[in-house]
Residue, then its C-alpha position, 0 to 999 in steps of 0.5 A: m955847072p949847065l948855064p941857066g936861063p938867057v944864058a943857056a940860050l944866048c951864050g951857046d955859039a957864043q966865043r970866047l974873046y979872051d982866054n983870061p979877059p981884064g976883070g974876068r976873076a975880079g976880087h970882092a968888090y969891097d976890096r976894088c971899091m972906095p970905103s965911101s962906096l955907098p953899101t947899095s952900091l957896093a953890093v950891087s957891084d960885089a953881086i954882079t962879081h959874084y953871080r958872073q962868077l957862079r955861072e961860070l962867065t967871063i965879063d966878055e961872054l956876059a958883055y955878049v949876052l946883054r948884047m943879045l937882049d938889046h941892053p949892051i953894056s962893054a965889058d970894059a962898062l962891066a968891069e968898072m960896075e964890078g970896081c964901083a967905078r962906075p954906076v948901075t942904073v936902074d935899068d943895067l940893074v935889071a938886064i943884068a940880072y936877068a942874065l945872070d937868072a938873079t933877080p933884082a932882089v937878090l942883088l940889091s940884098h946881096i952881102p960879101i960872103d967875107m965882107p967885114e962886120p958893117e958898121g951902118p946899113l946894109a942897104t942906102g938909106l934904111p935904118s941900121d938894124v935891118d938884116q938881110t933876111e928883112l932887106r930881102a923881104w921888104l924889096e920883094g915887097k912881102t914886108t914893110l919897115d914902118r914900126e908896127s909892120r917890122v914888129g909884125w914881121w919879126k914876131e911871124r920869124v919868131a913863130r916860124l923859128k920855134v915851129r922850126s926848133a920843135h919840129h927838130e926836137e921832136q925828131l932828135q928824142g925820137a932818134y933817142a928813143e930808137l938808140r935806147g931801143l937798141g939796148d946792149l946791141a948798139l954798144q955790142e954793134a956800134d960799127a954796124p950801119p944801121v947803128q952808124r946811121l942812127q948816130w949820124r941822124i942825132q948828131d945830125g939833129e942835135h946840131a939842127l936843134n941848136q942852129s935852130e936855137v940859136a937863130l930863135a935867140l937872136t930873133e927874139h933879141r931883135l925882136g925886143n928891140l923893136q918892141e922897146d923903141a917902138 
């Protein structure tokens, strides 16, 4: 994967300090952090590890990039941040997000991919029913978290999902119609590339429609809960 943004510019001639530096391939933050870690601290710690590894950077290379950005953080300090042993300041957050070709909102709303179902809020101090999509929208200033705004935001989300489901349904019905139009040929020439491509379209369409309908049902349920609490 090519190095993105500032990493490409600043890391081109960076010397590899260690082949396998300590903490260079750390595990997930929730495995390394204390159980009492606050959710936002946990999210940022794991996000630094996740995006650093995604960019194929060692901790020493990330420290080098940050030094070139005039915000030096030692490799040891970065390892402590990834292990929730050192707080990440807002200045650290902005510099690290830029160095990793991400944004502060991305790091703050990160959820470890195989983290168990959270028992509390995804971010410190927020309502426990705020999900990642709504959290990201709030962090980016696209919505607020007062009850009226939340209901409106979820209504818009329901409307968008209904449009998406209708689109998938239309595409799927079109593929079904094409298959019916082939008549017996679809059975006699089932291995023919045009018939196979049509079958793949139908399979993909059924999957997409099912996914969108599940998302719509969950979103409508969330909206209903918010409206009941209002």
